[in-house]
Legacy VTK file of the C-alpha trace (Angstrom):
# vtk DataFile Version 3.0
C-alpha trace
ASCII
DATASET POLYDATA
POINTS 220 float
17.288 -10.548 -0.990
17.368 -7.046 -2.679
13.844 -5.685 -2.391
12.224 -2.766 -4.328
8.903 -1.967 -2.393
6.139 0.334 -4.183
3.570 2.039 -2.393
1.218 4.170 -5.081
-2.104 3.512 -2.692
-2.431 6.942 -1.302
-1.838 10.684 -1.845
1.408 9.868 -0.375
3.472 7.697 -2.728
6.780 6.228 -2.350
9.434 3.535 -3.127
11.931 2.026 -1.101
15.167 -0.479 -1.256
15.965 -2.926 1.472
18.029 -5.953 1.573
17.263 -8.351 3.664
20.855 -8.753 5.173
21.378 -5.315 6.415
20.529 -4.945 10.013
17.268 -3.774 10.966
16.608 -3.718 7.378
16.622 0.031 6.995
16.347 1.148 3.628
19.186 1.575 1.291
17.073 4.024 -0.925
13.432 5.791 -0.564
11.605 8.263 -2.738
8.355 9.834 -2.506
5.938 12.206 -3.634
2.687 14.089 -2.515
-0.450 14.929 -4.458
-1.081 15.999 -7.893
-3.097 13.618 -10.338
0.134 12.090 -12.277
2.632 9.608 -10.611
6.101 9.729 -11.334
6.662 6.242 -10.576
9.684 5.324 -13.080
11.339 8.624 -11.602
10.744 7.577 -8.070
11.982 3.961 -8.705
15.534 5.560 -10.318
16.162 7.719 -7.544
15.498 5.286 -4.889
17.783 2.853 -6.794
20.003 5.576 -7.071
20.426 6.246 -3.613
21.061 2.281 -2.594
23.569 2.471 -5.575
22.282 -0.788 -7.256
21.071 -1.295 -10.371
17.794 -2.339 -11.629
19.131 -6.056 -12.687
20.006 -6.190 -8.972
16.391 -6.404 -7.521
15.190 -9.977 -6.489
11.515 -9.089 -5.531
8.947 -6.501 -6.108
6.829 -5.616 -3.444
3.771 -3.740 -4.570
1.236 -2.210 -1.831
-2.388 -3.490 -3.299
-4.425 -1.192 -1.254
-7.310 -0.714 0.076
-7.068 2.699 -1.533
-6.223 4.791 -4.568
-7.580 2.122 -7.221
-6.028 3.781 -9.996
-2.594 4.368 -8.128
-2.615 0.768 -7.168
-3.234 -0.518 -10.555
0.019 1.785 -11.644
2.203 0.231 -9.106
0.714 -3.114 -10.470
1.228 -2.142 -14.130
5.257 -1.366 -13.303
5.962 -4.500 -11.213
4.318 -6.267 -13.758
6.304 -4.715 -16.941
9.713 -5.038 -14.673
8.868 -8.672 -14.660
8.188 -9.347 -18.043
12.143 -7.650 -18.979
13.877 -8.956 -15.756
12.201 -12.035 -14.020
12.030 -11.015 -10.360
9.798 -12.418 -7.481
6.502 -10.639 -7.023
4.540 -10.004 -3.514
1.351 -7.920 -3.078
0.884 -6.779 0.614
-2.067 -4.988 1.955
-1.713 -1.645 2.423
-3.190 -1.987 5.992
-0.435 -4.262 6.952
1.952 -1.584 6.207
0.151 0.713 8.456
-0.093 -1.636 11.068
4.153 -2.436 10.831
4.638 1.282 11.292
2.715 1.745 14.249
4.657 -1.787 15.536
7.620 -0.350 14.550
7.254 3.176 16.316
5.801 1.229 19.425
2.299 2.265 19.107
0.573 -0.758 20.778
-3.043 -1.935 21.622
-6.486 -2.048 19.471
-5.988 0.519 16.635
-8.428 0.858 13.805
-7.482 1.244 10.413
-9.406 3.855 7.946
-9.040 4.226 4.301
-11.111 6.685 2.264
-12.936 4.477 -0.068
-15.059 7.185 -2.369
-18.667 7.201 -2.571
-19.321 8.336 1.130
-17.478 5.085 2.711
-14.478 4.246 4.252
-12.130 1.002 4.412
-11.903 -0.214 7.834
-10.297 -2.654 9.743
-8.945 -3.608 13.143
-5.211 -4.450 14.412
-3.945 -5.764 17.537
-0.656 -4.579 17.703
1.979 -5.230 20.314
5.471 -5.687 21.310
5.650 -9.154 19.284
4.145 -8.032 16.255
0.520 -7.099 14.759
-2.335 -9.134 13.767
-5.761 -8.285 12.378
-8.559 -8.861 14.718
-11.549 -7.333 12.708
-11.851 -8.158 9.113
-11.185 -5.686 6.481
-14.951 -4.262 5.382
-16.852 -0.871 4.009
-18.341 1.235 6.803
-19.722 4.968 7.050
-18.413 8.110 8.208
-21.174 7.900 11.146
-19.295 4.714 12.503
-16.136 5.656 12.712
-17.243 8.920 14.421
-18.683 6.725 17.083
-15.871 4.665 17.663
-13.778 7.977 18.383
-16.681 9.491 20.492
-16.130 6.481 22.612
-12.428 6.774 22.807
-11.160 3.904 20.160
-8.074 5.337 18.326
-8.788 5.576 14.564
-5.462 5.960 12.297
-5.681 6.092 8.569
-6.119 8.738 5.810
-8.562 10.521 3.416
-11.045 11.044 6.379
-12.612 14.569 6.172
-11.216 17.834 8.185
-13.984 18.071 10.463
-13.541 14.421 11.954
-11.214 15.148 14.897
-9.349 12.610 17.205
-8.362 10.727 14.038
-4.472 10.251 13.562
-3.457 10.948 10.172
-1.162 8.082 8.738
0.118 7.008 5.238
1.283 3.688 4.305
5.373 3.886 3.320
6.902 1.620 0.747
9.657 1.173 3.511
7.104 -0.752 5.860
6.451 -3.181 2.400
10.184 -3.837 1.600
10.569 -4.745 5.598
7.316 -7.278 5.421
8.360 -8.476 2.500
11.939 -9.433 4.015
9.662 -11.975 6.099
7.532 -13.740 3.337
8.305 -15.952 0.517
4.662 -16.510 -0.601
5.386 -15.067 -4.110
2.586 -14.590 -6.765
3.713 -17.069 -9.814
1.438 -15.844 -11.944
1.336 -11.699 -12.510
-2.134 -12.179 -12.900
-2.450 -12.893 -8.798
-1.562 -9.318 -8.281
-4.860 -7.225 -7.763
-5.782 -4.288 -5.871
-8.218 -5.033 -2.744
-11.193 -3.627 -3.566
-14.639 -4.564 -1.567
-16.786 -3.950 -4.451
-18.033 -5.949 -7.019
-16.319 -4.761 -10.059
-18.783 -3.711 -12.906
-17.806 -2.514 -16.589
-20.220 -1.559 -19.021
-18.295 -2.575 -23.059
-18.882 0.466 -25.297
-20.875 -0.454 -28.195
-18.893 -0.571 -31.233
-18.107 2.801 -33.297
-20.806 4.000 -35.997
-19.458 3.831 -39.694
-20.954 6.539 -41.494
-20.690 6.695 -45.180
LINES 1 221
220 0 1 2 3 4 5 6 7 8 9 10 11 12 13 14 15 16 17 18 19 20 21 22 23 24 25 26 27 28 29 30 31 32 33 34 35 36 37 38 39 40 41 42 43 44 45 46 47 48 49 50 51 52 53 54 55 56 57 58 59 60 61 62 63 64 65 66 67 68 69 70 71 72 73 74 75 76 77 78 79 80 81 82 83 84 85 86 87 88 89 90 91 92 93 94 95 96 97 98 99 100 101 102 103 104 105 106 107 108 109 110 111 112 113 114 115 116 117 118 119 120 121 122 123 124 125 126 127 128 129 130 131 132 133 134 135 136 137 138 139 140 141 142 143 144 145 146 147 148 149 150 151 152 153 154 155 156 157 158 159 160 161 162 163 164 165 166 167 168 169 170 171 172 173 174 175 176 177 178 179 180 181 182 183 184 185 186 187 188 189 190 191 192 193 194 195 196 197 198 199 200 201 202 203 204 205 206 207 208 209 210 211 212 213 214 215 216 217 218 219
């Protein structure tokens, strides 16, 4: 199975192509960009496919990082995947970006309890804890919103904190971004594909409230 993974949930955005039959699931193609207000999503996809020497119609599955993280970036990744499926039917998978980070820690051999933190804006942070061992990883404290003070308190007691978007003045935390390679490798182990495009949605713990704009006034 050839998998194209899209991870746009943070400032370091990436795309990766993996084939599950490849030993170690090493990426056949990878592209990334950092910073900026605009995402060159299609350009990164084309670059990763070119490296992999694959055409778009060769892709069997699209894996999308659904956060938590940048709501705009995640929505952009979902929109790309949904548009792709309309044009070329493929399997869709939504995967937690925190799972991708935990997978990255597992892949590099960083074991133990790890607190994963991501900027949630509004002076809040997404926080979850994972237990990572040689055999894999699992979430042991469910994802929730928390304050910077709690994260600093964890660091002060020696608990490891890993993530991105923490203020520069916070010392002791390790910066880590989710990568599309880990998304793709996780997708190789799953078959719970989204049957409906609308099942792809960002992980967003706040209640979404939108105010409909009034109709325009017609002035004669």
